[in-house]
C-alpha positions as CSV (number, residue, x, y, z in Angstrom):
1,X,-13.7,36.7,-39.2
2,X,-11.4,34.0,-39.8
3,X,-8.9,36.1,-38.1
4,X,-12.0,36.2,-34.4
5,X,-12.2,32.2,-35.2
6,X,-8.5,31.4,-35.0
7,X,-8.0,33.3,-31.9
8,X,-10.9,32.0,-29.8
9,X,-9.1,28.5,-30.9
10,X,-6.0,29.3,-29.6
11,X,-7.9,30.9,-26.3
12,X,-10.6,27.8,-25.6
13,X,-6.6,25.8,-25.9
14,X,-4.5,27.6,-23.7
15,X,-7.6,28.2,-21.2
16,X,-9.0,26.4,-18.1
17,X,-10.3,23.6,-20.2
18,X,-7.0,22.2,-21.1
19,X,-5.1,22.9,-17.9
20,X,-3.8,20.4,-15.9
21,X,-5.7,19.0,-13.1
22,X,-3.8,19.8,-10.1
23,X,-3.2,17.5,-7.0
24,X,-1.7,16.3,-3.9
25,X,-0.9,12.6,-3.9
26,X,0.6,11.4,-0.1
27,X,2.1,7.4,0.3
28,X,3.2,6.3,4.4
29,X,6.2,4.5,2.8
30,X,8.6,3.2,-0.1
31,X,8.3,-0.4,0.4
32,X,7.4,-2.7,-2.4
33,X,3.7,-2.3,-2.2
34,X,3.6,1.0,-2.6
35,X,5.7,0.6,-6.2
36,X,2.9,1.5,-9.0
37,X,2.9,4.7,-7.4
38,X,6.2,6.1,-8.3
39,X,6.3,3.7,-11.0
40,X,3.3,5.5,-12.9
41,X,5.3,8.7,-12.1
42,X,8.4,8.0,-13.9
43,X,6.4,5.9,-16.5
44,X,4.3,9.5,-17.2
45,X,1.7,8.7,-16.5
46,X,0.4,11.2,-14.9
47,X,1.7,13.4,-16.9
48,X,-0.6,12.0,-19.7
49,X,-3.2,12.9,-18.2
50,X,-2.5,15.9,-18.0
51,X,-2.4,15.4,-14.2
52,X,0.4,18.2,-12.3
53,X,1.3,15.3,-8.9
54,X,2.2,17.0,-5.9
55,X,3.5,13.7,-4.0
56,X,4.7,13.9,-0.3
57,X,6.4,11.0,1.4
58,X,5.5,10.7,5.2
59,X,7.8,7.2,5.3
60,X,6.4,6.6,9.0
61,X,3.6,4.5,7.5
62,X,0.0,4.4,6.1
63,X,-1.9,5.8,9.7
64,X,0.2,8.9,8.6
65,X,-0.8,9.6,5.6
66,X,-4.7,8.3,6.3
67,X,-4.9,11.4,9.2
68,X,-3.6,13.7,6.6
69,X,-6.1,13.1,4.4
70,X,-8.9,13.3,6.7
71,X,-7.3,17.0,7.6
72,X,-7.5,17.9,4.7
73,X,-4.1,18.7,3.7
74,X,-3.6,15.8,0.9
75,X,-6.4,14.4,-1.9
76,X,-5.9,11.0,-2.4
77,X,-3.8,8.1,0.0
78,X,-1.5,5.7,-0.9
79,X,-2.6,3.5,1.9
80,X,-3.7,-0.1,2.7
81,X,-7.4,-1.3,2.2
82,X,-8.5,-1.2,6.0
83,X,-8.2,1.7,6.7
84,X,-11.5,2.6,4.7
85,X,-13.5,-0.5,6.9
86,X,-11.7,1.4,10.2
87,X,-13.2,4.8,8.8
88,X,-16.3,3.6,8.3
89,X,-16.2,1.8,11.7
90,X,-15.6,5.4,12.8
91,X,-18.6,6.9,10.8
92,X,-16.4,8.4,8.4
93,X,-16.3,7.5,4.2
94,X,-13.5,6.7,2.7
95,X,-13.0,4.4,-0.6
96,X,-10.5,2.5,-2.4
97,X,-9.9,3.5,-6.1
98,X,-7.7,1.4,-7.3
99,X,-5.9,-1.7,-5.9
100,X,-1.9,-1.4,-6.0
101,X,-1.1,-5.1,-4.1
102,X,-3.3,-8.0,-3.8
103,X,-2.0,-9.4,-1.2
104,X,-0.1,-8.7,2.0
105,X,3.4,-8.8,1.2
106,X,4.6,-9.0,4.2
107,X,7.4,-10.5,6.8
108,X,8.2,-11.5,9.8
109,X,11.9,-12.0,10.1
110,X,13.7,-12.7,13.3
111,X,17.1,-11.5,14.3
112,X,19.7,-13.4,15.1
113,X,19.5,-13.6,18.7
114,X,15.6,-14.9,18.9
115,X,14.4,-17.7,20.0
116,X,10.9,-17.2,18.4
117,X,9.3,-19.9,17.0
118,X,6.0,-19.6,15.5
119,X,5.3,-23.5,15.6
120,X,5.9,-22.3,19.5
121,X,3.4,-19.0,19.6
122,X,4.6,-18.5,23.2
123,X,7.8,-18.2,22.1
124,X,7.3,-14.9,20.8
125,X,6.0,-13.7,25.3
126,X,8.5,-10.6,25.5
127,X,10.4,-10.2,22.1
128,X,10.1,-6.3,21.6
129,X,8.2,-6.9,17.6
130,X,9.6,-3.5,14.5
131,X,6.1,-2.1,13.4
132,X,5.9,0.1,10.6
133,X,4.2,2.4,12.7
134,X,1.4,1.6,15.6
135,X,-2.6,0.8,13.2
136,X,-0.2,0.1,9.8
137,X,-0.9,-3.3,8.5
138,X,2.6,-4.5,10.2
139,X,0.4,-3.5,13.3
140,X,-2.5,-5.7,12.5
141,X,-0.3,-8.6,11.2
142,X,1.8,-8.9,14.9
143,X,-2.1,-8.7,17.0
144,X,-3.8,-11.1,14.8
145,X,-1.4,-13.3,15.0
146,X,-1.2,-13.6,19.0
147,X,-4.9,-13.3,19.0
148,X,-5.0,-16.2,17.0
149,X,-3.0,-18.1,19.7
150,X,-4.9,-17.0,21.9
151,X,-2.0,-14.7,23.9
152,X,-2.6,-11.6,25.4
153,X,-1.8,-7.9,23.5
154,X,0.6,-7.5,25.6
155,X,2.7,-10.4,25.1
156,X,4.9,-8.8,23.3
157,X,5.9,-4.8,22.8
158,X,5.5,-3.0,19.0
159,X,8.0,-0.9,18.1
160,X,7.6,1.5,15.5
161,X,10.4,1.6,13.0
162,X,9.4,2.6,9.4
163,X,10.6,1.2,6.8
164,X,12.9,0.1,4.7
165,X,16.4,0.6,5.5
166,X,15.7,2.1,9.0
167,X,13.9,-0.6,9.8
168,X,17.1,-3.6,8.8
169,X,19.4,-1.5,10.6
170,X,17.0,-1.8,14.0
171,X,16.7,-5.8,13.8
172,X,20.7,-5.3,12.3
173,X,21.2,-3.5,15.9
174,X,18.9,-5.4,18.1
175,X,16.6,-2.6,19.1
176,X,14.1,-5.2,18.3
177,X,13.8,-8.7,18.4
178,X,11.5,-9.8,15.8
179,X,10.5,-7.5,12.5
180,X,7.6,-7.2,10.2
181,X,8.1,-5.0,7.4
182,X,7.7,-5.3,3.3
183,X,10.7,-5.5,0.8
184,X,12.7,-4.5,0.2
185,X,13.9,-5.1,3.9
186,X,12.1,-8.5,4.0
187,X,15.3,-9.0,1.2
188,X,17.6,-6.9,2.9
189,X,17.3,-9.0,5.6
190,X,18.5,-11.6,4.6
191,X,21.2,-11.2,2.0
192,X,22.6,-8.6,5.1
193,X,22.7,-12.3,7.4
194,X,20.9,-9.6,9.8
195,X,18.3,-12.3,10.2
196,X,15.7,-15.1,9.0
197,X,12.6,-14.9,7.6
198,X,10.1,-17.0,10.0
199,X,6.5,-16.3,8.4
200,X,5.6,-14.5,5.2
201,X,2.9,-13.8,3.5
202,X,4.3,-12.5,0.2
203,X,2.3,-15.3,-1.4
204,X,-1.2,-16.4,-1.6
205,X,-0.5,-19.8,0.4
206,X,1.3,-17.8,3.1
207,X,-1.3,-14.7,3.1
208,X,-3.8,-18.3,4.1
209,X,-1.9,-19.2,6.7
210,X,-1.4,-16.0,7.9
211,X,-4.7,-14.6,7.6
212,X,-7.1,-17.2,6.6
213,X,-7.5,-16.0,2.8
214,X,-5.6,-13.4,0.3
215,X,-5.3,-10.0,2.2
216,X,-5.4,-6.7,-0.3
217,X,-3.1,-4.4,0.9
218,X,-1.9,-0.8,-1.1
219,X,-4.9,1.2,-2.5
220,X,-5.2,4.1,-3.8
221,X,-8.0,5.8,-1.4
222,X,-9.6,8.6,-0.9
223,X,-12.7,10.2,0.7
224,X,-16.3,9.9,-0.4
225,X,-17.0,14.2,-0.6
226,X,-13.8,14.1,-3.1
227,X,-14.6,11.6,-5.6
228,X,-18.3,13.4,-5.2
229,X,-16.9,17.0,-6.4
230,X,-13.9,15.9,-8.6
231,X,-14.9,12.6,-10.6
232,X,-12.4,13.4,-13.5
233,X,-9.5,14.1,-11.3
234,X,-10.5,10.3,-10.3
235,X,-10.3,9.0,-13.5
236,X,-7.7,10.5,-15.0
237,X,-5.4,9.4,-11.3
238,X,-6.7,5.5,-11.6
239,X,-6.8,5.9,-15.7
240,X,-2.7,6.9,-15.2
241,X,-2.5,4.3,-12.3
242,X,-4.1,1.0,-14.5
243,X,-1.8,1.4,-17.1
244,X,1.4,0.7,-15.1
245,X,-0.1,-1.3,-13.7
246,X,-0.7,-3.0,-16.9
247,X,2.9,-2.3,-18.0
248,X,4.9,-3.4,-14.8
249,X,2.8,-7.4,-16.0
250,X,4.5,-7.0,-19.1
251,X,8.2,-6.3,-18.5
252,X,10.7,-7.9,-16.1
253,X,11.6,-7.5,-12.4
254,X,15.2,-5.8,-14.5
255,X,13.1,-3.2,-16.4
256,X,10.7,-2.4,-13.3
257,X,14.3,-1.2,-11.1
258,X,15.7,1.0,-14.0
259,X,12.8,3.1,-14.1
260,X,12.2,2.9,-10.5
261,X,13.2,6.9,-8.9
262,X,16.8,6.8,-6.9
263,X,15.4,8.4,-4.3
264,X,12.8,5.3,-3.7
265,X,15.4,2.9,-4.1
266,X,16.8,0.9,-0.9
267,X,19.8,-1.5,-0.5
268,X,21.7,-2.3,-3.4
269,X,20.4,-3.3,-7.2
270,X,21.2,-7.3,-7.0
271,X,18.8,-6.8,-3.7
272,X,16.3,-4.9,-5.0
273,X,15.4,-6.5,-8.4
274,X,15.5,-9.9,-6.1
275,X,12.6,-8.2,-3.9
276,X,10.8,-7.2,-7.3
277,X,11.1,-10.9,-7.9
278,X,10.0,-12.3,-4.7
279,X,7.1,-10.2,-5.4
280,X,6.5,-10.0,-8.5
281,X,2.8,-11.5,-8.0
282,X,2.2,-9.4,-5.4
283,X,0.8,-6.7,-7.1
284,X,-2.6,-6.4,-9.2
285,X,-3.0,-7.4,-13.0
286,X,-5.7,-4.4,-13.8
287,X,-6.0,-2.7,-10.5
288,X,-10.3,-4.5,-9.7
289,X,-11.4,-5.4,-6.1
290,X,-12.9,-8.8,-5.2
291,X,-15.2,-9.5,-2.7
292,X,-14.1,-11.7,-1.6
293,X,-10.7,-10.8,-0.4
294,X,-11.6,-7.5,0.9
295,X,-14.1,-9.7,3.4
296,X,-10.4,-11.2,4.9
297,X,-9.2,-7.8,5.6
298,X,-12.3,-7.1,7.8
299,X,-11.8,-10.7,9.4
300,X,-8.6,-9.4,10.9
301,X,-9.8,-6.5,12.5
302,X,-12.4,-7.8,13.6
303,X,-10.4,-9.6,15.3
304,X,-9.2,-7.2,17.7
305,X,-10.7,-4.1,17.2
306,X,-13.2,-3.6,19.5
307,X,-15.1,-0.6,16.4
308,X,-15.4,-3.1,14.0
309,X,-16.5,-5.5,15.8
310,X,-19.4,-3.8,16.9
311,X,-20.2,-1.8,14.3
312,X,-22.1,-3.5,10.8
313,X,-19.7,-2.7,8.4
314,X,-20.3,-2.7,4.3
315,X,-17.9,-3.8,2.3
316,X,-19.6,-2.1,-1.2
317,X,-18.9,1.4,0.7
318,X,-15.6,1.3,1.2
319,X,-14.8,0.1,-2.2
320,X,-15.6,0.9,-5.6
321,X,-14.7,-0.8,-9.6
322,X,-16.1,2.3,-11.5
323,X,-13.1,4.3,-11.7
324,X,-11.3,1.0,-12.5
325,X,-13.6,-0.8,-15.3
326,X,-14.3,2.6,-17.0
327,X,-9.6,2.7,-17.4
328,X,-10.0,-0.8,-18.1
329,X,-12.0,-0.1,-21.7
330,X,-9.6,2.8,-22.0
331,X,-6.0,0.7,-21.6
332,X,-7.0,-2.7,-23.2
333,X,-8.5,0.0,-26.1
């Protein structure tokens, strides 16, 4: 009898109930806003939650990841919060489940030959402006700038150049006159003498100047259907992520750099560490969403997105703190 019980216990411990959850998570680019995601993997926090994560970097901006999520080729996206608002305006239920970056992190850099002066918005006329991809938040940044200053949408030409090294190269090689991008590209531009920062929304003060408020960006989001079908798996992903955010708050830029996967790093070590320092206040400390900040994103989208402007948006359906709140009880105890 004892042997039968032992055998049954062995089967239970190696059976489906103890198997790892397999999940796919895709990221639009390896910019600094998304840094908590690769750190979660390298710190072993997914593994601690018995998660087997297949990752894919589209390296072409968050809009491509959103397409993959809606097509069912990825389970969870690392993308910007404003995509959830756009999808609601199109009748699709996409829900943000954890906040990674609580602010934009975007800068606008001007190349050496650029005559653009943000104090004279009309000087952007005719400029080629590099963005990560059409439909991305860098795209929104430029469009909102034009709209706020009463300039037509075709005042400047928007050019998709990706992020990181390719974006910096586009400015250096004068393929674009201006570049809207994130760290580490922002810091690399200055360190290499490729250009100068003319608008900086990495800080709360800068974000209020550009957007009128704090603009939450990088999140983990998925479909409402996936949440309904796999709440336990979603909880594991969020718990692992919250643990990473807490870890980042307690460690220096040098310590964070030491745990970043090598394929994520763009540029030299010193420049990347400097970029982390420049963006340290960018990251959420706990993964929670603040409704007042989410309203900023909605206001920006309404300014130039016709569907969002005409559709009553229920922000409560674009995010949930349910999984983060539960994770915090686990991580803090």
